[in-house]
KOLMARNU-297372 format. One line per 3 residues: for each residue x, y, z of C-alpha. Coordinates in steps of 0.02 Angstrom, whole numbers. Last residue first. Example, Ala and Ser with C-alpha at 12.3 -4.5 7.8 and 13.67 -1.06 7.14 Angstrom:
REM residues 2
684 -53 357 ~ 615 -225 390
//
This chain:
REM residues 379
-840 966 96 ~ -782 829 4 ~ -695 903 -149
-606 1045 -67 ~ -569 968 88 ~ -528 802 5
-401 895 -89 ~ -325 1003 64 ~ -312 831 161
-221 766 15 ~ -105 905 -6 ~ -57 916 177
-27 728 182 ~ 91 737 39 ~ 191 883 97
218 794 271 ~ 249 629 180 ~ 388 689 73
475 770 201 ~ 473 629 318 ~ 531 520 198
490 331 234 ~ 573 204 127 ~ 628 92 270
455 70 319 ~ 346 95 475 ~ 326 287 420
241 229 271 ~ 221 399 151 ~ 385 369 59
312 190 -21 ~ 401 194 -164 ~ 552 320 -174
571 505 -124 ~ 710 634 -178 ~ 574 731 -255
391 707 -233 ~ 306 696 -394 ~ 129 770 -389
-10 732 -514 ~ -158 836 -512 ~ -335 793 -591
-512 864 -631 ~ -569 738 -750 ~ -600 767 -935
-588 584 -970 ~ -451 613 -1099 ~ -351 688 -979
-372 568 -845 ~ -338 440 -965 ~ -179 521 -1013
-114 560 -845 ~ -135 369 -803 ~ -43 320 -951
96 450 -922 ~ 129 389 -745 ~ 148 212 -784
337 203 -793 ~ 324 311 -628 ~ 267 142 -550
460 55 -595 ~ 566 207 -578 ~ 521 249 -390
649 395 -369 ~ 542 545 -403 ~ 406 467 -287
238 482 -353 ~ 59 543 -304 ~ -110 569 -372
-243 679 -344 ~ -405 626 -435 ~ -570 732 -435
-685 590 -475 ~ -836 624 -610 ~ -820 460 -705
-900 448 -873 ~ -739 403 -970 ~ -603 338 -845
-546 205 -958 ~ -426 74 -890 ~ -315 -4 -1035
-173 -63 -937 ~ -177 -58 -743 ~ -92 114 -677
38 51 -543 ~ -17 148 -379 ~ 103 274 -304
-22 342 -193 ~ -185 340 -273 ~ -296 499 -206
-483 491 -237 ~ -623 605 -241 ~ -799 615 -263
-837 431 -273 ~ -1026 416 -257 ~ -1057 436 -456
-960 258 -469 ~ -877 284 -635 ~ -785 85 -602
-637 158 -685 ~ -611 265 -516 ~ -607 98 -413
-483 31 -527 ~ -368 155 -523 ~ -383 159 -320
-339 -25 -320 ~ -172 14 -400 ~ -147 140 -254
-194 8 -142 ~ -43 -108 -204 ~ 45 64 -180
-50 148 -62 ~ -239 185 -82 ~ -352 343 -26
-544 357 -53 ~ -671 490 -58 ~ -868 495 -20
-968 639 -3 ~ -1053 653 174 ~ -1260 638 182
-1247 507 314 ~ -1079 451 376 ~ -1107 280 445
-1220 221 302 ~ -1122 306 190 ~ -954 231 227
-1042 52 228 ~ -1100 85 60 ~ -928 137 8
-871 -10 84 ~ -969 -128 -37 ~ -895 -24 -170
-728 -83 -115 ~ -781 -261 -89 ~ -848 -261 -275
-684 -179 -326 ~ -572 -315 -249 ~ -688 -457 -320
-661 -383 -486 ~ -467 -376 -460 ~ -466 -565 -456
-384 -639 -304 ~ -223 -754 -297 ~ -106 -597 -305
-179 -546 -122 ~ -144 -707 -46 ~ 31 -690 -76
69 -524 -6 ~ -52 -586 151 ~ 52 -738 163
221 -638 163 ~ 123 -534 295 ~ 159 -711 410
21 -734 513 ~ -135 -760 397 ~ -261 -730 519
-212 -562 541 ~ -246 -518 369 ~ -437 -575 381
-524 -738 361 ~ -481 -766 171 ~ -633 -674 136
-587 -518 227 ~ -415 -509 127 ~ -463 -349 47
-472 -275 234 ~ -533 -91 210 ~ -482 35 318
-649 148 351 ~ -641 334 380 ~ -743 476 444
-651 629 381 ~ -617 791 494 ~ -429 795 524
-449 692 675 ~ -531 551 575 ~ -403 563 437
-266 524 547 ~ -364 374 642 ~ -379 302 468
-192 322 432 ~ -153 231 615 ~ -256 81 560
-138 76 399 ~ 9 72 502 ~ -82 -60 623
-100 -175 480 ~ -245 -215 353 ~ -140 -322 209
30 -318 183 ~ 24 -258 -9 ~ -22 -80 45
-196 -40 105 ~ -341 32 54 ~ -411 179 145
-607 238 117 ~ -643 415 170 ~ -784 515 218
-821 709 221 ~ -829 865 326 ~ -862 749 489
-880 839 652 ~ -825 714 786 ~ -736 605 648
-779 424 662 ~ -648 302 646 ~ -676 129 573
-539 -33 541 ~ -619 -155 419 ~ -676 -330 402
-804 -384 265 ~ -929 -526 284 ~ -1009 -615 152
-974 -639 -51 ~ -1053 -459 -96 ~ -994 -381 84
-1100 -358 237 ~ -1009 -269 384 ~ -883 -303 515
-804 -183 629 ~ -630 -163 716 ~ -613 2 801
-505 143 774 ~ -425 266 899 ~ -399 450 849
-251 487 751 ~ -91 592 818 ~ 36 466 797
90 523 636 ~ 4 694 600 ~ -161 738 635
-171 895 735 ~ -98 1018 623 ~ -211 941 484
-362 995 574 ~ -336 1159 521 ~ -313 1291 672
-164 1392 591 ~ -185 1366 405 ~ -77 1224 336
15 1290 184 ~ 36 1176 36 ~ 215 1154 -27
263 1215 -203 ~ 328 1056 -275 ~ 513 1053 -264
511 968 -93 ~ 622 1046 30 ~ 766 949 92
740 847 262 ~ 798 904 424 ~ 823 744 556
682 710 668 ~ 621 550 583 ~ 795 473 593
742 319 689 ~ 599 294 548 ~ 735 281 416
734 429 298 ~ 741 401 109 ~ 828 519 -13
945 411 -69 ~ 919 223 -24 ~ 1009 146 131
1119 30 108 ~ 1273 120 145 ~ 1215 179 300
1190 13 374 ~ 1005 -31 371 ~ 885 -24 531
776 -144 592 ~ 597 -64 612 ~ 555 -36 794
418 -174 849 ~ 235 -148 855 ~ 220 -144 670
311 -319 637 ~ 325 -339 449 ~ 388 -149 425
333 -74 305 ~ 310 -88 104 ~ 479 -48 70
534 -186 173 ~ 580 -205 358 ~ 750 -272 397
762 -472 398 ~ 702 -555 549 ~ 616 -680 447
784 -747 372 ~ 880 -769 533 ~ 736 -833 611
587 -764 715 ~ 448 -911 751 ~ 304 -845 657
139 -812 741 ~ 17 -949 766 ~ -111 -1023 660
-42 -965 491 ~ 95 -1079 485 ~ 220 -1009 370
390 -1061 459 ~ 386 -1204 343 ~ 267 -1195 204
81 -1220 242 ~ 36 -1050 155 ~ 124 -1087 -4
21 -968 -112 ~ -42 -1055 -262 ~ 2 -1034 -444
83 -1204 -462 ~ 19 -1322 -317 ~ 133 -1377 -180
252 -1224 -177 ~ 425 -1195 -253 ~ 376 -1243 -420
511 -1341 -496 ~ 690 -1306 -541 ~ 766 -1420 -433
954 -1355 -460 ~ 876 -1176 -463 ~ 808 -1207 -290
966 -1270 -224 ~ 1072 -1136 -295 ~ 944 -1001 -226
948 -1065 -58 ~ 1105 -1118 28 ~ 1201 -1033 -112
1137 -860 -85 ~ 1208 -777 -236 ~ 1229 -591 -273
1138 -501 -385 ~ 1005 -377 -315 ~ 870 -332 -454
947 -418 -618 ~ 956 -580 -548 ~ 808 -569 -427
674 -570 -556 ~ 767 -730 -653 ~ 788 -809 -483
605 -814 -444 ~ 561 -867 -610 ~ 676 -1012 -616
628 -1066 -424 ~ 450 -1079 -499 ~ 342 -950 -419
202 -1006 -280 ~ 195 -833 -185 ~ 279 -917 -32
425 -950 -142 ~ 425 -778 -197 ~ 423 -730 0
579 -865 25 ~ 674 -806 -130 ~ 655 -617 -69
718 -673 114 ~ 870 -752 15 ~ 929 -608 -73
912 -485 95 ~ 779 -371 118 ~ 772 -168 120
943 -171 11 ~ 855 -70 -142 ~ 852 -222 -245
802 -325 -123 ~ 639 -230 -117 ~ 641 -214 -296
623 -402 -319 ~ 496 -404 -191 ~ 399 -270 -273
422 -373 -458 ~ 329 -510 -356 ~ 175 -403 -310
161 -323 -478 ~ 177 -490 -579 ~ 49 -558 -449
-61 -417 -486 ~ -47 -415 -686 ~ -76 -624 -687
63 -738 -683
//
């Protein structure tokens, strides 16, 4: 596996370990990624234990790659026909994962209380009081656009296409009525979905013209892949250099649609990892960036960059937090303006209000901070 595939596979295993998905569902997703039974079971054994005899034992006995071509997403596997929505089954109807609800238009499935991770808040309980963040909170002045751009309060987005290095790119666009900057938004490992479109609209409502880029445009777009697990698998098959080139093309489009605006970028989980790579291009147009719980790529050098970086982590997200020290060292070595914020009691994907790891207090604090950061460095 390459670095991105390794991260995506570990993400699936982590979701299983957190109780967001069943072990059999995790095996199904690893199957779609093209992992062999032995590799998949090795990843899951420590993460979520147990034994699904109807799936794991059979797979282990075969000890063969769980897709038609090793290393290739098995998009033609039964139940994964991208030409039509997946028929709900006992497997595909499992609870929403750490990366968000597979069906954003439907209410997220609830986990039993015992399975809920410490510090998380299911969307059904969004109104419950949460413990205050340890980081000093960022105040939202009266009349600030942040006050009118909470969850569900963003502007509508429109689907757009524009020129990319290898053909048309797809995205979701929202124009701020009185822009004070422009922001590129990069999705999680499920591709460009309704949650990310909502984030794009929230930025526009807060005064930042925004585009949510579909990094699976060359594959026909996220929507055309059907099962969200297909999107995850497809992301793992793309060289990161293509993602970087597509993001830079999207900066071109942002500059065209918001003439004279300073440019920023934000990414979540997989998209957070892409932020580090984009900052590493030293693109002089990128004035500010905000990676949310994104894994830091090995050996990334920021020397020559002028991007102001605000990075977010969840205190319970040990896997991604293991790369935080390397990220901070690289930022410090390059002399970049930066701040690292760790939200207490929050796990990976705490900002996604359609997912089981959503943490209202952490998400509210992070939203105020990122708007203040972009307000300072883009306005």
